[in-house]
Each structure stands twice: as C-alpha cells, then as structure tokens.
Steps between C-alpha positions, in 0.01 A plus 500: 500500500772744591676427172190591300447818703855610425455415131189717480678788675785475249249496214338810651834680520586418141153600379521830690843564355363470147191709579231232521321636806194276484700181472732615778207574731344162429828318561551684829148406610557135420839510671348647816231233512753221453725648770212517749403141419863398554511675838175339616617154396844549656353612833244216496774248423716636781214491750389148407859377521546668838175351635587153370841498670385664822 
C-alpha cells in the first residue's frame, strides 16, 4: 500500500511539473487515500500482534 501511495505522489509531482493540474490533483487524492488505508492497516496489524503476544 505504501508503495502505491508513493507512486501516486510521484505521478502527481511529475504531472504538476508539466502543468497537468487536474491529473496532479487526482493523483494526490488517490495517494492520500492509499496512505490513510496503509496507516489504518499498519496500526491494526500492530495492535492485533501486540494483543496476540500479550
């Protein structure tokens, strides 16, 4: 998930560099969503692992 979020942020930077504002905004939105999903899954995985061991 984090890999895809970074890829979309790079796509957004390249699109913004070439002046494609709409594509850049869309890529940033997708990147933000993927990053939030990654954070939620990472925290859930950490908590479930901590509960299982404890």
